[in-house]
DRENSEDO-245134 format. One record per residue (C-alpha): residue number from 1; x, y, z. Coordinates in steps of 0.5 Angstrom, whole numbers, plus 500, padded with zeros to 3 digits. Example, Ala and Ser with C-alpha at 12.3 -4.5 7.8 and 13.67 -1.06 7.14 Angstrom:
2
1	525	491	516;
2	527	498	514;
END
This chain:
226
1	787	142	506;
2	782	147	509;
3	782	151	515;
4	776	153	519;
5	776	157	526;
6	770	161	529;
7	771	167	534;
8	765	166	538;
9	760	170	543;
10	762	165	549;
11	765	158	551;
12	759	153	550;
13	759	151	543;
14	751	148	543;
15	748	155	545;
16	753	160	543;
17	754	163	536;
18	760	165	532;
19	762	172	531;
20	767	171	526;
21	768	166	521;
22	775	164	518;
23	776	159	512;
24	783	158	509;
25	785	154	503;
26	792	151	502;
27	793	147	496;
28	800	146	498;
29	806	148	503;
30	806	156	504;
31	800	157	499;
32	794	160	503;
33	788	163	500;
34	783	166	505;
35	776	164	503;
36	772	167	508;
37	774	172	513;
38	767	175	516;
39	764	178	522;
40	757	176	523;
41	752	179	527;
42	750	173	532;
43	744	176	534;
44	745	175	541;
45	750	178	547;
46	757	177	546;
47	760	176	553;
48	765	181	556;
49	771	176	556;
50	770	173	549;
51	770	180	547;
52	776	182	550;
53	779	176	547;
54	777	177	540;
55	776	184	540;
56	769	184	537;
57	764	188	541;
58	756	188	541;
59	757	195	537;
60	762	192	532;
61	758	186	530;
62	751	190	530;
63	755	195	525;
64	759	191	521;
65	756	184	522;
66	753	180	516;
67	747	175	516;
68	749	169	521;
69	744	165	517;
70	747	167	510;
71	754	166	512;
72	753	159	515;
73	750	157	509;
74	756	160	505;
75	760	156	509;
76	757	150	508;
77	757	151	501;
78	764	152	501;
79	766	146	505;
80	761	141	501;
81	765	143	495;
82	772	142	499;
83	769	135	501;
84	767	133	494;
85	775	134	492;
86	777	130	498;
87	780	136	501;
88	781	135	509;
89	778	140	514;
90	783	142	519;
91	780	145	526;
92	785	146	532;
93	780	143	538;
94	775	140	533;
95	770	139	538;
96	769	146	539;
97	768	149	532;
98	765	143	529;
99	760	142	535;
100	758	149	534;
101	758	149	526;
102	753	143	527;
103	749	147	532;
104	748	152	527;
105	746	148	522;
106	741	145	526;
107	738	152	528;
108	738	155	521;
109	735	148	518;
110	741	147	514;
111	742	140	517;
112	741	137	510;
113	747	141	507;
114	752	139	513;
115	756	133	511;
116	761	129	515;
117	768	130	512;
118	775	128	514;
119	778	132	520;
120	785	133	522;
121	786	136	529;
122	793	138	531;
123	791	140	538;
124	789	132	539;
125	796	131	536;
126	800	136	540;
127	797	133	547;
128	799	126	545;
129	806	127	542;
130	807	132	548;
131	804	129	553;
132	808	131	559;
133	809	138	557;
134	808	143	562;
135	802	149	561;
136	797	149	556;
137	797	147	548;
138	795	154	545;
139	796	155	538;
140	801	160	539;
141	805	157	544;
142	805	150	539;
143	807	154	533;
144	813	157	537;
145	815	150	539;
146	816	148	532;
147	820	154	530;
148	814	158	527;
149	812	165	528;
150	806	167	533;
151	803	173	530;
152	801	178	535;
153	795	181	537;
154	788	179	538;
155	785	172	536;
156	783	173	529;
157	779	167	525;
158	782	167	519;
159	789	167	522;
160	787	162	527;
161	785	157	521;
162	791	159	517;
163	796	157	523;
164	792	150	524;
165	794	148	517;
166	801	150	519;
167	801	146	525;
168	797	140	521;
169	803	140	516;
170	809	141	522;
171	807	136	527;
172	807	130	523;
173	814	132	520;
174	817	131	527;
175	813	125	529;
176	813	119	525;
177	807	115	528;
178	803	121	525;
179	806	122	518;
180	805	114	517;
181	798	114	518;
182	793	116	512;
183	788	121	513;
184	782	116	514;
185	786	112	519;
186	787	118	523;
187	780	119	524;
188	779	113	529;
189	786	115	532;
190	784	122	534;
191	777	119	537;
192	781	115	541;
193	787	120	543;
194	782	125	545;
195	777	120	549;
196	784	117	553;
197	786	124	555;
198	779	126	557;
199	778	120	561;
200	785	121	565;
201	783	129	566;
202	776	127	569;
203	779	122	574;
204	784	127	576;
205	779	132	577;
206	774	128	581;
207	780	125	585;
208	783	132	587;
209	778	138	586;
210	770	136	584;
211	767	129	585;
212	762	130	580;
213	767	133	575;
214	765	131	567;
215	770	132	561;
216	766	131	555;
217	770	125	551;
218	766	126	544;
219	771	128	538;
220	770	131	533;
221	763	133	536;
222	762	133	543;
223	757	128	546;
224	754	134	551;
225	753	133	558;
226	752	127	562;
END
């Protein structure tokens, strides 16, 4: 498995940009190789709320950040290599990071270097198998549910990519409905589970809070606004 995570300038995967890229390869349980752990200059303002989460300010990005276009190119090169080897990509909340990667590839004229590959999304699984869990499904909290350590400190892209892999291995062990599926077979299942959850949540919001509420149903890439 190979795990991917972005820390970003904000919460919109279509218009915000990465400020840190984490890519971690794990050929087997307990073995992790950090392939990329790069701070990049997003060439746009980093929102205060985002900076408070991951700790990367505008000053840090300018001083230490590498070329965003160059690092996106490098990331696509790595992903294509893993794809050719049949290695699945693990992303916790794929519609955010995969959508952002596609937007970045398009922005920098790199669409021809981005190929579809099998994606495993432990967030979709957690929401399905713990459907009635109170509270959210943050990675740290779900790690603790499965008896693993939740590292302290601010968000870090490489650390989050590694934790996503840990959950991708841990959750199916306790849930046969996942473990008995092939990786190709999981792709439409994850699409269905994500859309089903989005439909339910949108219906709740429209009934209880906002008649115009919209929850995107696209997985692994967001469909975009209605």
